[in-house]
C-alpha positions as CSV (number, residue, x, y, z in Angstrom):
1,M,-0.1,0.0,0.0
2,P,0.9,3.6,-1.1
3,L,2.8,5.2,1.8
4,S,0.5,8.2,4.1
5,P,1.1,11.4,2.6
6,T,1.3,12.4,6.3
7,D,4.4,9.2,7.1
8,A,6.4,10.6,4.1
9,I,6.1,13.9,5.8
10,V,6.5,13.5,9.5
11,G,9.1,9.9,8.6
12,P,11.6,12.0,6.9
13,A,11.6,14.8,9.6
14,A,11.8,12.7,12.5
15,R,15.0,10.5,10.9
16,A,16.8,14.2,10.3
17,G,16.2,15.2,13.6
18,A,13.9,17.7,12.2
19,G,10.2,18.9,13.4
20,V,7.2,19.6,11.3
21,G,4.7,21.9,11.3
22,A,1.1,21.1,11.5
23,F,-1.4,23.8,12.0
24,N,-5.2,24.0,12.5
25,V,-7.8,25.2,9.8
26,V,-10.9,27.0,11.4
27,Q,-12.1,28.4,7.8
28,L,-11.2,28.3,4.1
29,E,-8.7,31.2,4.7
30,H,-7.0,29.4,7.4
31,A,-5.9,26.3,4.5
32,E,-5.0,28.8,2.2
33,A,-2.8,31.0,4.2
34,I,-0.5,27.8,5.6
35,V,-0.5,26.7,2.4
36,S,0.9,29.6,1.0
37,G,3.1,30.6,4.3
38,A,4.4,26.4,3.6
39,E,5.5,27.9,-0.1
40,A,7.2,30.6,0.8
41,A,9.0,28.6,3.6
42,D,9.7,25.8,0.8
43,R,8.9,23.1,3.5
44,P,6.1,20.5,3.6
45,V,3.0,20.9,6.4
46,I,0.1,19.6,7.4
47,L,-2.9,21.5,7.5
48,Q,-5.4,19.9,10.3
49,I,-9.3,20.0,11.2
50,S,-10.0,19.2,14.8
51,E,-13.4,17.8,15.6
52,N,-14.2,21.0,17.1
53,T,-14.5,22.6,14.1
54,V,-16.1,19.9,12.3
55,R,-18.4,20.8,15.0
56,Y,-18.6,24.4,14.2
57,H,-19.4,23.9,10.6
58,G,-22.3,21.3,11.3
59,D,-20.2,18.5,9.3
60,L,-17.1,17.1,8.0
61,E,-17.5,17.1,4.6
62,P,-18.3,20.9,3.5
63,I,-14.6,21.8,5.6
64,G,-12.5,19.0,4.7
65,L,-13.6,18.8,0.8
66,A,-12.3,22.8,0.9
67,T,-9.4,21.9,2.8
68,L,-8.3,18.3,1.0
69,A,-8.6,21.0,-2.7
70,V,-6.4,23.7,-1.2
71,A,-3.5,20.4,-0.2
72,R,-4.3,19.2,-3.2
73,A,-3.2,22.5,-5.2
74,A,0.0,23.4,-3.4
75,R,3.1,23.6,-4.4
76,V,4.4,21.9,-1.7
77,P,4.1,18.8,-0.1
78,V,0.6,18.8,2.4
79,A,-0.9,16.9,4.5
80,V,-4.6,16.8,5.6
81,H,-4.9,15.3,9.3
82,L,-8.1,14.4,11.8
83,D,-6.8,16.4,14.5
84,H,-8.7,15.3,18.3
85,A,-11.5,13.3,16.9
86,Q,-12.6,11.4,19.8
87,S,-15.4,9.6,17.3
88,A,-15.2,6.6,15.3
89,D,-17.3,7.4,13.1
90,L,-16.0,10.7,12.7
91,V,-12.8,8.9,12.0
92,H,-14.2,6.8,9.5
93,E,-15.9,9.9,7.2
94,A,-12.7,11.7,7.6
95,V,-11.3,8.7,5.7
96,R,-13.8,7.8,3.7
97,L,-13.2,11.8,2.3
98,G,-9.3,11.6,1.5
99,C,-7.9,12.4,5.0
100,C,-4.4,11.1,5.1
101,S,-4.2,10.9,8.6
102,V,-6.5,10.9,12.0
103,M,-5.5,11.9,15.6
104,F,-7.5,9.8,17.7
105,D,-8.1,10.9,20.9
106,A,-8.8,8.3,23.5
107,S,-6.7,10.2,26.5
108,T,-9.4,11.0,28.9
109,L,-10.6,7.2,29.8
110,P,-8.7,5.1,31.6
111,Y,-5.5,3.6,30.6
112,K,-6.7,-0.1,29.3
113,E,-10.0,1.7,27.6
114,N,-7.6,4.0,25.3
115,L,-5.6,1.3,24.5
116,R,-8.4,-0.9,23.4
117,A,-10.3,2.2,21.6
118,T,-7.1,3.1,20.4
119,R,-6.0,0.0,18.9
120,K,-9.5,-0.7,17.2
121,I,-9.0,3.0,15.5
122,A,-5.1,1.8,14.6
123,E,-6.5,-1.3,12.3
124,Y,-9.4,0.2,10.6
125,C,-7.3,3.1,9.1
126,H,-4.0,1.1,8.5
127,A,-6.3,-1.5,6.4
128,R,-7.3,1.9,4.7
129,G,-3.3,3.2,3.7
130,V,-4.3,6.0,6.8
131,W,-1.6,7.2,9.4
132,V,-3.0,7.2,13.0
133,E,-1.3,9.8,15.6
134,A,-2.9,9.0,19.8
135,E,-2.6,10.6,23.0
136,L,-1.3,9.5,26.0
137,G,-0.9,11.1,29.7
138,E,-3.0,10.4,32.9
139,V,-6.4,12.2,32.9
140,G,-6.2,15.3,34.3
141,G,-9.4,16.7,34.5
142,K,-11.1,19.0,31.2
143,D,-7.8,19.1,29.3
144,G,-7.1,15.5,29.6
145,A,-3.6,15.5,29.3
146,H,-2.6,18.9,28.6
147,A,-4.4,19.4,32.1
148,P,-1.2,21.6,34.2
149,G,1.4,19.3,35.4
150,V,-0.1,16.0,33.6
151,R,2.5,13.9,32.6
152,T,3.1,11.2,30.0
153,D,5.0,8.2,31.8
154,P,7.6,6.7,29.1
155,A,7.5,3.2,30.2
156,E,3.8,3.5,29.7
157,A,4.1,5.2,26.2
158,R,6.7,2.1,24.8
159,D,3.9,-0.2,25.6
160,F,0.9,1.6,24.7
161,V,2.2,2.1,21.3
162,A,3.8,-1.5,21.0
163,A,0.3,-2.1,22.2
164,T,-1.7,-0.2,19.4
165,G,0.4,-0.3,16.5
166,V,0.0,3.6,15.9
167,D,2.6,5.4,13.4
168,A,2.9,8.4,16.2
169,L,2.6,9.3,19.9
170,A,1.0,12.8,21.2
171,V,2.4,13.1,24.9
172,A,1.9,15.5,27.8
173,V,5.3,17.7,28.6
174,G,4.2,20.8,30.0
175,S,2.4,22.7,27.2
176,S,-1.3,22.9,27.2
177,H,-3.6,23.7,24.2
178,A,-5.6,27.7,23.9
179,M,-2.6,29.1,25.4
180,T,-2.5,33.4,24.3
181,T,1.1,33.7,26.1
182,R,4.2,31.7,24.9
183,D,5.3,30.7,28.1
184,A,5.1,27.3,28.4
185,V,7.6,25.0,30.7
186,L,8.7,22.0,29.1
187,D,10.2,19.1,30.7
188,F,13.0,18.5,28.0
189,A,14.2,15.2,30.3
190,L,11.2,13.7,29.6
191,I,10.7,14.3,26.1
192,A,14.4,12.8,25.4
193,A,13.5,10.0,28.0
194,L,9.8,9.1,25.6
195,R,11.8,9.9,22.5
196,D,14.4,7.2,24.0
197,A,11.3,4.8,24.4
198,V,8.8,5.2,21.9
199,A,9.6,3.5,18.9
200,V,7.3,6.3,16.7
201,P,7.4,10.2,15.9
202,L,6.6,12.4,19.3
203,V,4.0,15.2,18.7
204,L,4.1,18.0,20.9
205,H,0.0,19.6,21.2
206,G,-0.4,23.7,22.6
207,S,2.7,24.5,20.7
208,S,1.3,28.0,20.3
209,G,2.8,28.1,24.3
210,V,5.7,27.7,23.3
211,A,8.7,30.6,22.6
212,D,10.7,29.7,19.6
213,A,13.9,29.0,21.5
214,E,12.1,26.9,23.7
215,L,10.7,25.3,20.7
216,V,13.7,24.5,18.8
217,R,15.0,22.9,22.1
218,A,12.1,20.5,22.3
219,V,12.8,19.0,19.0
220,A,16.4,18.8,19.4
221,A,15.2,16.8,22.3
222,G,13.2,14.5,20.6
223,M,9.6,16.0,19.8
224,T,9.0,15.6,15.5
225,K,5.6,16.9,14.5
226,V,4.5,20.0,16.5
227,N,0.6,21.1,16.3
228,V,-0.3,25.6,16.5
229,S,-3.7,26.1,16.2
230,T,-4.1,30.0,19.1
231,H,-1.3,31.4,18.1
232,L,-2.7,31.6,14.4
233,N,-5.9,32.7,15.3
234,Q,-4.6,35.3,17.6
235,R,-2.7,37.0,14.6
236,F,-5.3,35.9,12.1
237,T,-7.5,38.0,15.2
238,R,-5.3,41.1,15.0
239,A,-5.1,41.8,11.8
240,A,-8.4,41.8,11.2
241,R,-9.3,43.6,13.8
242,T,-6.8,46.5,12.9
243,Y,-8.2,46.6,9.6
244,L,-11.2,47.2,11.3
245,D,-10.4,49.8,13.3
246,A,-8.9,51.4,10.6
247,H,-12.0,51.1,8.3
248,P,-15.1,51.7,10.6
249,S,-17.6,52.0,7.3
250,A,-15.9,48.7,5.7
251,V,-18.6,46.1,4.7
252,D,-16.7,43.3,2.5
253,P,-15.4,40.3,4.2
254,R,-12.4,40.3,1.8
255,R,-11.3,43.3,3.1
256,Y,-10.4,42.2,6.3
257,L,-9.9,38.9,6.2
258,G,-7.3,39.5,3.1
259,P,-4.4,40.7,6.0
260,A,-5.8,38.6,8.4
261,R,-5.4,35.4,5.8
262,D,-1.8,37.0,4.8
263,A,-1.0,37.8,8.7
264,V,-1.2,33.4,9.1
265,A,1.1,33.0,6.3
266,G,3.9,34.5,7.2
267,A,3.5,33.7,10.4
268,V,3.4,30.3,9.3
269,T,6.4,30.7,7.8
270,H,8.4,31.6,10.4
271,L,7.6,29.0,12.9
272,L,8.1,26.4,9.4
273,G,11.7,27.8,9.7
274,V,12.1,27.7,13.3
275,L,11.0,23.7,13.0
276,H,13.3,23.1,10.0
277,G,16.3,24.8,11.8
278,A,15.5,22.7,15.0
279,R,17.9,20.1,14.8
280,G,19.4,18.0,17.8
């Protein structure tokens, strides 16, 4: 079976000790901006659609097909990835539409239930050539594996990957989702221990809260796939707000969404440069 486009991007980066940017799509402008930024950087990129975004649009198909169309037209390698799916039905729909990878998140379940559910998803996806990411960390309340203070155990991570057969593992090492400041404190010793324990690429979620220099250190310590969403949304919103503040009578969305799209593209180009240059 042909190599998944996600594997074709993440695998070589992991072997080279470089990082891969995985950026979340909320609407069409995000997909266009991320690909534009990747083309400017001349780097591959992963477009991610989360279950929350699917809920916002009412269904995966409209935003999924639009994102896949943007990916196909790109001048650099682009993979389309379902992010933080907790529904097996949504995973099945993503595979049917043509997404080349999924992140199945059963991290809030007890360990044995997480393992069983994830293994079932991995078997389904692998039979169809689709790459699978999972998440592991102790239950820490609303934010699951990314609640403050939660950490992934290396020995448990090793056993989990072996038992489920997943292709990548998102781990809890100090970052947290939806951070609007870039001051997360990562546990670099733990990242290195996880890298030594686990035979698949590691994934850093909540990377919007991690400063550039710390992203470099994280990749050098063993992270490969680096997920960013909130940081780009901040840039998007700031640019749109700046335009509207300067043009209070504006009514054409293209007038403010265009600068917002450009701001995200610039941020993507910068982050891809940071991640590609971060080698262990």
